[in-house]
SENU-260374 format. One record per residue: x, y, z of N, C-alpha, C, CB in turn; residue number from 1. Coordinates in nm, 2 decimals, padded with zeros to 4 digits, always signed. Glycine has a CB too. Layout:
SENU-260374
> n.px;n.py;n.pz;ca.px;ca.py;ca.pz;c.px;c.py;c.pz;cb.px;cb.py;cb.pz;guke
> X;Y;Z;X;Y;Z;X;Y;Z;X;Y;Z;NUM
...
***
This chain:
SENU-260374
> n.px;n.py;n.pz;ca.px;ca.py;ca.pz;c.px;c.py;c.pz;cb.px;cb.py;cb.pz;guke
> -02.00;+01.58;+00.13;-02.02;+01.46;+00.11;-02.05;+01.39;+00.26;-01.91;+01.42;+00.04;1
> -02.13;+01.32;+00.29;-02.10;+01.29;+00.45;-02.04;+01.15;+00.46;-02.24;+01.29;+00.54;2
> -02.07;+01.05;+00.31;-01.99;+00.99;+00.32;-01.86;+00.97;+00.37;-02.01;+00.98;+00.25;3
> -01.73;+01.06;+00.32;-01.67;+01.05;+00.28;-01.61;+01.11;+00.49;-01.67;+01.11;+00.13;4
> -01.67;+01.20;+00.50;-01.70;+01.22;+00.70;-01.73;+01.04;+00.79;-01.92;+01.34;+00.73;5
> -01.82;+00.97;+00.73;-01.86;+00.88;+00.80;-01.72;+00.78;+00.76;-02.03;+00.83;+00.75;6
> -01.67;+00.75;+00.61;-01.52;+00.71;+00.58;-01.44;+00.66;+00.67;-01.45;+00.80;+00.53;7
> -01.40;+00.84;+00.73;-01.30;+00.80;+00.73;-01.29;+00.80;+00.92;-01.21;+00.89;+00.62;8
> -01.43;+00.81;+01.00;-01.42;+00.78;+01.12;-01.44;+00.61;+01.13;-01.51;+00.87;+01.20;9
> -01.48;+00.56;+01.09;-01.50;+00.37;+01.03;-01.38;+00.36;+01.08;-01.52;+00.31;+00.83;10
> -01.27;+00.38;+00.90;-01.15;+00.37;+00.88;-01.06;+00.33;+01.03;-01.12;+00.51;+00.81;11
> -01.11;+00.46;+01.05;-00.99;+00.51;+01.23;-01.07;+00.42;+01.30;-00.98;+00.73;+01.32;12
> -01.17;+00.41;+01.32;-01.25;+00.32;+01.40;-01.19;+00.14;+01.42;-01.39;+00.33;+01.32;13
> -01.21;+00.11;+01.30;-01.15;-00.05;+01.28;-01.01;-00.08;+01.26;-01.21;-00.11;+01.15;14
> -00.92;+00.04;+01.20;-00.78;+00.00;+01.22;-00.74;+00.06;+01.34;-00.67;+00.03;+01.12;15
> -00.78;+00.09;+01.43;-00.75;+00.13;+01.57;-00.81;-00.03;+01.60;-00.84;+00.30;+01.65;16
> -00.94;-00.05;+01.67;-00.97;-00.14;+01.75;-00.87;-00.24;+01.63;-01.16;-00.16;+01.77;17
> -00.89;-00.24;+01.53;-00.77;-00.45;+01.46;-00.62;-00.42;+01.57;-00.65;-00.44;+01.17;18
> -00.59;-00.29;+01.60;-00.43;-00.31;+01.63;-00.45;-00.34;+01.74;-00.31;-00.19;+01.62;19
> -00.51;-00.32;+01.84;-00.55;-00.31;+01.98;-00.57;-00.48;+01.99;-00.72;-00.21;+02.02;20
> -00.65;-00.53;+01.91;-00.62;-00.68;+01.89;-00.57;-00.76;+01.85;-00.66;-00.74;+01.87;21
> -00.42;-00.74;+01.77;-00.40;-00.82;+01.71;-00.41;-00.84;+01.52;-00.46;-00.87;+01.79;22
> -00.54;-00.77;+01.48;-00.56;-00.81;+01.35;-00.47;-00.77;+01.31;-00.66;-00.77;+01.29;23
> -00.42;-00.86;+01.18;-00.31;-00.80;+01.10;-00.43;-00.76;+00.93;-00.13;-00.96;+01.09;24
> -00.56;-00.83;+00.93;-00.57;-00.79;+00.83;-00.75;-00.80;+00.84;-00.47;-00.86;+00.72;25
> -00.78;-00.72;+00.76;-01.01;-00.71;+00.80;-01.01;-00.82;+00.67;-01.16;-00.46;+00.74;26
> -01.15;-00.82;+00.66;-01.17;-00.88;+00.58;-01.28;-00.94;+00.51;-01.11;-00.92;+00.60;27
> -01.38;-00.88;+00.63;-01.54;-00.84;+00.63;-01.53;-00.69;+00.71;-01.65;-00.96;+00.72;28
> -01.63;-00.59;+00.67;-01.70;-00.47;+00.75;-01.85;-00.48;+00.69;-01.61;-00.29;+00.73;29
> -01.92;-00.54;+00.80;-02.09;-00.53;+00.80;-02.11;-00.32;+00.84;-02.19;-00.67;+00.99;30
> -02.18;-00.29;+00.81;-02.26;-00.14;+00.82;-02.44;-00.15;+00.80;-02.20;-00.03;+00.69;31
> -02.47;-00.06;+00.88;-02.64;-00.12;+00.86;-02.64;+00.06;+00.81;-02.77;-00.22;+01.05;32
> -02.71;+00.09;+00.73;-02.78;+00.25;+00.65;-02.93;+00.22;+00.64;-02.71;+00.29;+00.47;33
> -02.98;+00.30;+00.69;-03.10;+00.34;+00.69;-03.13;+00.43;+00.57;-03.13;+00.39;+00.81;34
> -03.31;+00.33;+00.52;-03.30;+00.47;+00.37;-03.32;+00.60;+00.37;-03.40;+00.45;+00.25;35
> -03.36;+00.68;+00.53;-03.32;+00.79;+00.54;-03.21;+00.87;+00.59;-03.38;+00.81;+00.57;36
> -03.09;+00.79;+00.56;-02.95;+00.80;+00.63;-02.87;+00.90;+00.52;-02.87;+00.64;+00.64;37
> -02.92;+00.90;+00.44;-02.85;+00.99;+00.38;-02.77;+00.93;+00.30;-02.79;+01.06;+00.46;38
> -02.69;+00.81;+00.34;-02.57;+00.77;+00.23;-02.59;+00.73;+00.16;-02.48;+00.69;+00.24;39
> -02.53;+00.69;+00.05;-02.54;+00.57;-00.05;-02.41;+00.45;-00.05;-02.55;+00.65;-00.20;40
> -02.44;+00.39;-00.05;-02.35;+00.30;-00.06;-02.26;+00.25;-00.12;-02.39;+00.26;-00.05;41
> -02.29;+00.25;-00.23;-02.17;+00.28;-00.39;-02.04;+00.35;-00.36;-02.25;+00.39;-00.53;42
> -02.08;+00.52;-00.28;-01.98;+00.64;-00.25;-01.92;+00.57;-00.15;-02.04;+00.79;-00.20;43
> -02.00;+00.49;+00.01;-01.93;+00.49;+00.12;-01.85;+00.38;+00.10;-02.00;+00.48;+00.23;44
> -01.91;+00.28;-00.03;-01.79;+00.13;-00.09;-01.64;+00.22;-00.16;-01.91;+00.01;-00.29;45
> -01.69;+00.30;-00.22;-01.54;+00.37;-00.33;-01.50;+00.42;-00.21;-01.57;+00.53;-00.49;46
> -01.51;+00.53;-00.09;-01.47;+00.60;-00.05;-01.37;+00.52;+00.12;-01.59;+00.69;-00.05;47
> -01.44;+00.41;+00.11;-01.36;+00.37;+00.26;-01.24;+00.25;+00.15;-01.51;+00.25;+00.43;48
> -01.27;+00.23;+00.04;-01.18;+00.23;-00.02;-01.02;+00.24;-00.13;-01.21;+00.22;-00.01;49
> -01.08;+00.38;-00.11;-00.96;+00.44;-00.07;-00.93;+00.50;+00.01;-00.93;+00.48;-00.11;50
> -00.97;+00.54;+00.12;-00.89;+00.55;+00.28;-00.82;+00.36;+00.29;-01.06;+00.60;+00.45;51
> -00.90;+00.32;+00.25;-00.81;+00.19;+00.31;-00.66;+00.14;+00.25;-00.90;+00.08;+00.28;52
> -00.67;+00.25;+00.14;-00.53;+00.14;+00.12;-00.46;+00.20;+00.15;-00.48;+00.08;+00.00;53
> -00.28;+00.04;+00.15;-00.16;+00.08;+00.25;-00.18;+00.03;+00.39;-00.15;+00.24;+00.27;54
> -00.32;-00.01;+00.44;-00.36;-00.04;+00.55;-00.44;-00.22;+00.60;-00.44;+00.09;+00.54;55
> -00.46;-00.24;+00.68;-00.48;-00.38;+00.66;-00.68;-00.42;+00.65;-00.40;-00.45;+00.81;56
> -00.76;-00.27;+00.65;-00.86;-00.30;+00.59;-00.85;-00.31;+00.43;-00.94;-00.21;+00.62;57
> -00.76;-00.30;+00.36;-00.76;-00.27;+00.22;-00.76;-00.45;+00.15;-00.61;-00.16;+00.18;58
> -00.89;-00.43;+00.04;-00.95;-00.56;+00.03;-01.00;-00.59;+00.03;-00.95;-00.63;+00.05;59
> -01.11;-00.52;+00.19;-01.16;-00.57;+00.28;-01.31;-00.59;+00.25;-01.13;-00.50;+00.37;60
> -01.42;-00.65;+00.19;-01.54;-00.66;+00.13;-01.63;-00.56;+00.24;-01.60;-00.82;+00.13;61
> -01.68;-00.47;+00.19;-01.82;-00.42;+00.27;-01.96;-00.47;+00.25;-01.83;-00.29;+00.26;62
> -02.00;-00.58;+00.34;-02.16;-00.56;+00.32;-02.29;-00.46;+00.40;-02.19;-00.70;+00.35;63
> -02.34;-00.42;+00.35;-02.42;-00.32;+00.37;-02.54;-00.33;+00.46;-02.46;-00.28;+00.27;64
> -02.66;-00.36;+00.56;-02.77;-00.45;+00.56;-02.80;-00.29;+00.57;-02.81;-00.60;+00.67;65
> -02.95;-00.33;+00.53;-03.08;-00.25;+00.52;-03.11;-00.24;+00.67;-03.20;-00.33;+00.43;66
> -03.09;-00.08;+00.72;-03.16;-00.04;+00.87;-03.27;+00.05;+00.85;-03.07;+00.03;+00.97;67
> -03.29;+00.08;+00.95;-03.42;+00.16;+01.01;-03.41;+00.31;+00.99;-03.43;+00.12;+01.18;68
> -03.49;+00.40;+00.92;-03.48;+00.50;+00.89;-03.39;+00.57;+00.89;-03.54;+00.54;+00.91;69
> -03.27;+00.66;+01.02;-03.20;+00.70;+00.94;-03.08;+00.72;+00.99;-03.25;+00.79;+00.88;70
> -03.03;+00.49;+01.02;-02.98;+00.49;+01.10;-02.81;+00.37;+01.00;-03.11;+00.44;+01.22;71
> -02.71;+00.48;+01.07;-02.59;+00.47;+01.07;-02.48;+00.35;+01.16;-02.57;+00.59;+01.10;72
> -02.48;+00.29;+01.11;-02.38;+00.18;+01.21;-02.33;+00.04;+01.18;-02.45;+00.14;+01.32;73
> -02.18;+00.05;+01.24;-02.11;-00.03;+01.25;-02.13;-00.15;+01.27;-02.05;+00.00;+01.29;74
> -02.16;-00.27;+01.21;-02.22;-00.35;+01.27;-02.10;-00.47;+01.31;-02.35;-00.39;+01.18;75
> -01.97;-00.47;+01.28;-01.92;-00.56;+01.28;-01.79;-00.56;+01.15;-02.04;-00.64;+01.29;76
> -01.70;-00.67;+01.22;-01.59;-00.68;+01.08;-01.56;-00.86;+01.12;-01.39;-00.55;+01.08;77
> -01.54;-00.84;+01.05;-01.46;-01.04;+01.08;-01.23;-01.00;+01.07;-01.54;-01.23;+00.82;78
> -01.19;-01.07;+01.11;-01.03;-01.02;+01.02;-00.96;-01.14;+01.09;-00.95;-00.83;+01.05;79
> -00.81;-01.13;+01.11;-00.74;-01.24;+01.08;-00.61;-01.21;+01.16;-00.73;-01.27;+00.93;80
> -00.57;-01.27;+01.24;-00.41;-01.20;+01.35;-00.32;-01.26;+01.29;-00.38;-01.24;+01.54;81
***
């Protein structure tokens, strides 16, 4: 399951970045997935929700943009101090 490994990395990176920049709550996360990335948005959303429990990422909305080919990219996030 590619989504689980991707979610591990995304959550770790987001929490690290938020901690370093004084973000207490992450509200929105935007990712870009290409049609040949082999990542299913619904599964990724579920796995991120599971990994985010009890963290500043809990309850964040995951926005998925259509990317090119095999693109998998964290576009950005919105949070509050």
